[in-house]
Structures are given as C-alpha cells and as structure tokens.
MDTraj code that builds the backbone (N, CA, C; nanometers):
import mdtraj as md
import numpy as np

residues = "MET GLU GLU LYS LYS VAL LYS GLN ASN ALA PRO TYR ILE LEU ASP LEU GLU ALA GLY GLN HIS LEU TRP CYS ALA CYS GLY GLN SER THR THR ASP PRO ILE CYS ASP LEU LYS THR HIS LYS THR LEU GLY PHE ALA PRO LYS ARG PHE GLU LEU THR GLU LYS LYS LYS VAL ALA LEU CYS GLY CYS LYS GLN THR LYS ASN PRO PRO TYR CYS ASP GLY THR HIS ALA LYS LEU".split()
xyz = np.array([
    [0.7329, 1.7826, 0.0192],
    [0.6652, 1.6552, -0.0002],
    [0.5298, 1.6596, 0.0754],
    [0.4251, 1.6157, 0.0120],
    [0.2943, 1.6075, 0.0676],
    [0.2890, 1.4929, 0.1734],
    [0.1873, 1.5063, 0.2605],
    [0.1660, 1.3993, 0.3592],
    [0.1014, 1.2805, 0.2904],
    [0.1241, 1.1640, 0.3503],
    [0.0581, 1.0390, 0.3033],
    [-0.0935, 1.0540, 0.3334],
    [-0.1710, 1.0127, 0.2374],
    [-0.3194, 1.0189, 0.2511],
    [-0.3722, 0.8928, 0.3147],
    [-0.4461, 0.9038, 0.4268],
    [-0.5103, 0.7877, 0.4810],
    [-0.6246, 0.7543, 0.3942],
    [-0.6138, 0.6572, 0.3130],
    [-0.7176, 0.6210, 0.2088],
    [-0.8332, 0.5438, 0.2784],
    [-0.7967, 0.4583, 0.3737],
    [-0.9000, 0.3896, 0.4477],
    [-0.8401, 0.3480, 0.5834],
    [-0.9166, 0.3492, 0.6835],
    [-0.8735, 0.3152, 0.8162],
    [-0.8887, 0.1648, 0.8483],
    [-0.8360, 0.0840, 0.7588],
    [-0.8450, -0.0554, 0.7652],
    [-0.7597, -0.1169, 0.6579],
    [-0.7163, -0.2377, 0.6719],
    [-0.6364, -0.3030, 0.5656],
    [-0.7159, -0.3323, 0.4442],
    [-0.6524, -0.3437, 0.3270],
    [-0.7119, -0.3963, 0.2065],
    [-0.6724, -0.5491, 0.2066],
    [-0.7778, -0.6307, 0.2049],
    [-0.7612, -0.7748, 0.2008],
    [-0.7750, -0.8176, 0.0503],
    [-0.6666, -0.8672, 0.0002],
    [-0.6631, -0.9027, -0.1455],
    [-0.6078, -1.0406, -0.1647],
    [-0.6600, -1.1082, -0.2684],
    [-0.5970, -1.2278, -0.3238],
    [-0.5029, -1.1903, -0.4394],
    [-0.3746, -1.2046, -0.4213],
    [-0.2778, -1.1669, -0.5193],
    [-0.2060, -1.2782, -0.5779],
    [-0.1807, -1.2713, -0.7052],
    [-0.1076, -1.3809, -0.7753],
    [0.0410, -1.3656, -0.7381],
    [0.1114, -1.4777, -0.7667],
    [0.2572, -1.4834, -0.7440],
    [0.3223, -1.3732, -0.8312],
    [0.4247, -1.3180, -0.7931],
    [0.5007, -1.2259, -0.8719],
    [0.5249, -1.0964, -0.7911],
    [0.5819, -0.9979, -0.8636],
    [0.6096, -0.8698, -0.8094],
    [0.4905, -0.7718, -0.8093],
    [0.4764, -0.6990, -0.7049],
    [0.3693, -0.5968, -0.6930],
    [0.4267, -0.4737, -0.6391],
    [0.3586, -0.3608, -0.6612],
    [0.3903, -0.2363, -0.6082],
    [0.2789, -0.1726, -0.5235],
    [0.3157, -0.1636, -0.3939],
    [0.2105, -0.1068, -0.2991],
    [0.2229, 0.0439, -0.3005],
    [0.1109, 0.1102, -0.3137],
    [0.0993, 0.2614, -0.3117],
    [0.1353, 0.3085, -0.1717],
    [0.2395, 0.3853, -0.1551],
    [0.2784, 0.4411, -0.0291],
    [0.2190, 0.5748, 0.0041],
    [0.1658, 0.6429, -0.0989],
    [0.1183, 0.7793, -0.0796],
    [-0.0335, 0.7884, -0.0507],
    [-0.1116, 0.6861, -0.0872],
    [-0.2519, 0.6895, -0.0711],
    [-0.3298, 0.7716, -0.1779],
    [-0.2571, 0.8174, -0.2787],
    [-0.3180, 0.8931, -0.3885],
    [-0.3414, 0.8142, -0.5109],
    [-0.2903, 0.6924, -0.5250],
    [-0.3090, 0.6189, -0.6466],
    [-0.4602, 0.5909, -0.6816],
    [-0.4886, 0.5952, -0.8079],
    [-0.6232, 0.5650, -0.8515],
    [-0.6591, 0.4177, -0.8376],
    [-0.5537, 0.3378, -0.8203],
    [-0.5676, 0.1876, -0.8105],
    [-0.5286, 0.1429, -0.6701],
    [-0.5248, 0.2300, -0.5733],
    [-0.4859, 0.1986, -0.4354],
    [-0.5545, 0.0698, -0.3845],
    [-0.4889, -0.0245, -0.3264],
    [-0.3490, -0.0172, -0.2642],
    [-0.2383, -0.0528, -0.3561],
    [-0.2666, -0.0771, -0.4816],
    [-0.1585, -0.1079, -0.5863],
    [-0.1232, 0.0277, -0.6521],
    [-0.0010, 0.0514, -0.6651],
    [0.0487, 0.1801, -0.7254],
    [0.0064, 0.1893, -0.8686],
    [-0.0381, 0.3023, -0.9161],
    [-0.0754, 0.3272, -1.0538],
    [0.0382, 0.3771, -1.1381],
    [0.1579, 0.3856, -1.0784],
    [0.2828, 0.4157, -1.1519],
    [0.2932, 0.5574, -1.2028],
    [0.2078, 0.6466, -1.1520],
    [0.2189, 0.7834, -1.1988],
    [0.1945, 0.8856, -1.0891],
    [0.0934, 0.8647, -1.0076],
    [0.0568, 0.9669, -0.9129],
    [0.1688, 1.0023, -0.8098],
    [0.2377, 0.9013, -0.7632],
    [0.3434, 0.9185, -0.6591],
    [0.4531, 1.0129, -0.7070],
    [0.4843, 1.0157, -0.8378],
    [0.5976, 1.0910, -0.8927],
    [0.5839, 1.2362, -0.8637],
    [0.4602, 1.2903, -0.8582],
    [0.4459, 1.4323, -0.8269],
    [0.4345, 1.4632, -0.6783],
    [0.4309, 1.3592, -0.5938],
    [0.4176, 1.3742, -0.4473],
    [0.5430, 1.3516, -0.3683],
    [0.6422, 1.2866, -0.4328],
    [0.7704, 1.2667, -0.3612],
    [0.7703, 1.1310, -0.2799],
    [0.6741, 1.0398, -0.3090],
    [0.6724, 0.9104, -0.2464],
    [0.7079, 0.8047, -0.3525],
    [0.7787, 0.7036, -0.3041],
    [0.8092, 0.5883, -0.3977],
    [0.7263, 0.4681, -0.3540],
    [0.6708, 0.3927, -0.4472],
    [0.5940, 0.2737, -0.4091],
    [0.6818, 0.1695, -0.3496],
    [0.6305, 0.0777, -0.2735],
    [0.7048, -0.0301, -0.2088],
    [0.6840, -0.1549, -0.2915],
    [0.7933, -0.2098, -0.3457],
    [0.7942, -0.3313, -0.4236],
    [0.7985, -0.4470, -0.3256],
    [0.7122, -0.5451, -0.3556],
    [0.7143, -0.6692, -0.2849],
    [0.6782, -0.7860, -0.3789],
    [0.7326, -0.9033, -0.3402],
    [0.7165, -1.0175, -0.4220],
    [0.6461, -1.1364, -0.3407],
    [0.5576, -1.2016, -0.4122],
    [0.4952, -1.3181, -0.3567],
    [0.5358, -1.4365, -0.4363],
    [0.5741, -1.5489, -0.3625],
    [0.6216, -1.6699, -0.4367],
    [0.5060, -1.7614, -0.4834],
    [0.3867, -1.7350, -0.4246],
    [0.2730, -1.8095, -0.4629],
    [0.1464, -1.7168, -0.4496],
    [0.0321, -1.7604, -0.5073],
    [-0.0895, -1.6857, -0.4890],
    [-0.1197, -1.6846, -0.3377],
    [-0.1591, -1.5661, -0.2898],
    [-0.1799, -1.5563, -0.1487],
    [-0.2761, -1.4431, -0.1102],
    [-0.3465, -1.4652, -0.0009],
    [-0.4355, -1.3585, 0.0611],
    [-0.3459, -1.2782, 0.1441],
    [-0.3469, -1.1388, 0.1162],
    [-0.2672, -1.0523, 0.2053],
    [-0.3528, -0.9346, 0.2560],
    [-0.3018, -0.8787, 0.3632],
    [-0.3663, -0.7612, 0.4214],
    [-0.2695, -0.6416, 0.4002],
    [-0.2959, -0.5577, 0.3019],
    [-0.2090, -0.4478, 0.2703],
    [-0.2593, -0.3238, 0.3435],
    [-0.1674, -0.2483, 0.3948],
    [-0.1969, -0.1258, 0.4769],
    [-0.2788, -0.0277, 0.4005],
    [-0.3916, 0.0183, 0.4538],
    [-0.4748, 0.1222, 0.3925],
    [-0.4523, 0.2547, 0.4488],
    [-0.3938, 0.2657, 0.5701],
    [-0.3692, 0.3980, 0.6306],
    [-0.2395, 0.4581, 0.5969],
    [-0.1458, 0.3752, 0.5345],
    [-0.0122, 0.4187, 0.4907],
    [0.0830, 0.4555, 0.6045],
    [0.0510, 0.4118, 0.7284],
    [0.1340, 0.4462, 0.8414],
    [0.2015, 0.3229, 0.8953],
    [0.1869, 0.2079, 0.8405],
    [0.2420, 0.0824, 0.8882],
    [0.3930, 0.0948, 0.9054],
    [0.4506, 0.0238, 1.0026],
    [0.5934, 0.0078, 1.0244],
    [0.6453, -0.1099, 0.9533],
    [0.5581, -0.1852, 0.8845],
    [0.5970, -0.3079, 0.8124],
    [0.5372, -0.3017, 0.6667],
    [0.5729, -0.2002, 0.5879],
    [0.5123, -0.1876, 0.4550],
    [0.5542, -0.3021, 0.3670],
    [0.4570, -0.3487, 0.2865],
    [0.3273, -0.2943, 0.2612],
    [0.2166, -0.3563, 0.3463],
    [0.2554, -0.4354, 0.4465],
    [0.1572, -0.5132, 0.5153],
    [0.1004, -0.4360, 0.6355],
    [-0.0260, -0.4586, 0.6671],
    [-0.0979, -0.3918, 0.7759],
    [-0.0348, -0.4487, 0.9089],
    [-0.0048, -0.3539, 0.9995],
    [0.0520, -0.3923, 1.1293],
    [-0.0457, -0.3480, 1.2462],
    [-0.1665, -0.2994, 1.2091],
    [-0.2663, -0.2561, 1.3047],
    [-0.2542, -0.1088, 1.3464],
    [-0.1592, -0.0332, 1.2881],
    [-0.1391, 0.1104, 1.3242],
    [-0.2701, 0.1828, 1.3056],
    [-0.3566, 0.1493, 1.2053],
    [-0.4795, 0.2240, 1.1794],
    [-0.5698, 0.2296, 1.3079],
    [-0.5585, 0.1346, 1.3920],
    [-0.6383, 0.1332, 1.5128],
    [-0.6005, 0.2417, 1.6164],
    [-0.4781, 0.2958, 1.6004],
    [-0.4243, 0.4028, 1.6882],
    [-0.4472, 0.5401, 1.6295],
    [-0.4945, 0.5523, 1.5088],
    [-0.5046, 0.6862, 1.4467],
    [-0.6299, 0.7583, 1.4942],
])
top = md.Topology()
chain = top.add_chain()
for i, resn in enumerate(residues, 1):
    res = top.add_residue(resn, chain, resSeq=i)
    for name in ("N", "CA", "C"):
        top.add_atom(name, md.element.get_by_symbol(name[0]), res)
traj = md.Trajectory(xyz[None], top)
C-alpha cells in the first residue's frame, strides 16, 4: 500500500449540500478532497463516507493524517 499523499498542509473549507459525500483518504484523487471513485482502488485506500443532514460549511482534512476523518483536527500544524 502506498503512503497517503499530503495534498495540502491545511484544511479544505467547502460549502457542501445535504446528503452523502466521499472524502478522499489517499490524497491522489483528481477531485480532492472529494473522492473521484477510481484513483484509490489502485492504492489500497478506501474513501470515507460521511453524511450531512443540511447544507453546511465544513473543514475537510487536506493532509490526510487527521484522527477524525474526514474533518480537520489540526494535525497538519504538527507535520
């Protein structure tokens, strides 16, 4: 299994609609931080499914090292 790629050393701040979303856990997705549903299959990482009950601004992890996926927990500040 390849290592997770640190795509950016900060969270992605996004306004997401209500519904299910897939967070890219590998950092290789062409649509990061949202999984592109193909890249991870060759790397051995599975995306993290999460659901929002309403439209919401979220901070999704960009470094892929969070202990609270898919949300940023500040781990990037320690890298």
